[in-house]
C-alpha angles and dihedrals in degrees: 000000000000132000136198110276094024114146122273110300096246091054092044093050090049091053091044093053089047089052097046091046092046091049093048096049090044090052094052092047096046097043097045091048090042097055087053089044093051093048089044094049095050093049094042090048087055091053104042128049135243088257092057090055089042091057094052088046094055088051090048092057090064099032092056090057092048089047090055089050098044094045088047092189092288096132091055092043092054091048096049104035098065093170092074116127127232091251092052090050089055090051093049087048091057092040090054092051091050088052092050093052088049093051089053092051090046091052090050090053095048100043098088097046092047087054093054089046095052091036091233116132091188092059104081097059089049093051091047093058098039091048088073089075091076094066094039093050097044089073093069099042096098098031091053091050091050088050089054094044089053091050091240092156095153092058092049091048095051090051090050091048091053091050094046095050095044101043097055092048091049092050093047092051090051092049089051092049090056097250092138113189090002087069088066092043091051092052090056095053092043091051092053092051094049095049095044094045093049095043093051089052089060102032131022132176130191130241132244130169108269114246121194093212090061097041100041093113092046093046091050092052093042088052093064089044091048097050091047091048093050088053088046092051089047095057097030090059098027091095090054093047092050092046092048093051102036102027108032136234095295098052091043089052092056093047092048092053088048089051092050097048093046099045108029097064089044093047090047090057093041091045090064089068103021091057088059096041101077095050094044091047089044088054094053099028090127094050112072096187093053090044092052089048094055091043094055094042093048091047091051092052093043091053089046092052105035114029096064089045094051096045091042089054089052094052092052100035095107094053094037093057091043094048100036108030107027134227099305087067093050091117090064098070102079100045088044091060093049096041093051090053088049090051091054095049090046094053092065090062094043092103096052097084093047087057093050090049094048093049093046091247090137095128091058091043089051096054092043088057092049091049092049090049090053089053102042103047094056087049091053090050092051091041096053088068084077097045128239091334090060093055092049090050092053088058092048097049104034106039099053090047092054094047086062090061094047089049090069093064092043087057093058093044092055099028087237128168120221091230090059091052095045088051092054090054096051093080093069100027103056096057093040092059091053092046092056092050095051097042095046090049090052094050096043103042105025112023108037094114098036120113111271095242093053093044092050094050092046091047093053094048093045094048097048090047093049093047093047097046095043095049092049095048092046100041106021095135092051093049090050088051091055096044091052091051092051091052093047094051092044092053094040096236112169116250123237112247 
């Protein structure tokens, strides 16, 4: 797992151990919380209605925009600009709080007009309550970035685990008490309180009145991040806005649950590595060889972990919705399959933005986000003519095509050969291809008339077995190499030059 031009072996091993430790702690936190979240989501979905989920999705469209404004790229700036002085960090902490308060006030002012826009009279009070999360979360913006910069992944994982265990329980209790959409809103507020409180117990930063003369470098860096983040928010939530306006609460609720089921598990897997990536890339930002090494290794592991899971979810989506959610969520199955395929394809490009941030290519990333927003939003409008399936299809077709364009710039930044990148994907792609052929053959030719529950269980077992065996047979030497590296780093054995 080394490459010519890497940093000194001792430094490389130290970063490798930090990466492995961070990924391990992140995995424990994410999967423990995800098991609770999956169970809670399924139970809550059976209690609530698509309209309840649709209402919170309408709120989420605006809240995501305000979140980008209130965060202003401060966290990424603190992580990347390691030359910041303590006085500047205190000023940024105060600036983050001021932006959080502004976000809460902006939400209060926009609540009623948004209710009129979406034709949803219950939306304004929900926005008023959930808007409090901006002020609450602003207190942790700088402390979280400092924890990441210090590679304190265990602390971050424990905070996420606490949030992941508490929020589903609060939401479920609210649903059982008949609070409907308020149960989901309550979960958002409690989640912000939990993470902020726990973060401040582990890392605090003082406050100082922000001065433009002192923060001009940070603000210039953050400006590019902010514009790019706003564009990202625009297209990331554009499908929900279009669905809410053109298709109504019920259709938006079905689409939202499909999005959640397709993306949340994938994001949890990706998060085990993407949580580590910004800190690693920041640490080696001036060493292109080391940066390329980490990018390729993380890409390889992401593809191995995510691609079979996303494609497998698409293969069993219809049976999964029928068995787990029941007939009232029948409209979720088709968009779920398409969004699961999109989530798998998108995960391959998740690391691109982290590379651009670490190499100060924020201006290029900003314009690419703006261009992608200009491409996707019209695609959502056209796709909405075909309902939620059209929205999901727009994601699946347009986003991967655009990622190919961005990859051209990434190659130049990292001095990366296409063959190297393709090779890093094969560990996940080869076994997934064989899995698709076997599972589809089973479903089409043997199990069409089987009960949905049995077909679902056998499909999952058959797919997992096929992928595991095929990957081991085709890439045995590479897997042994990775396992050997993991063992060496875990034991702290020095590497050979």
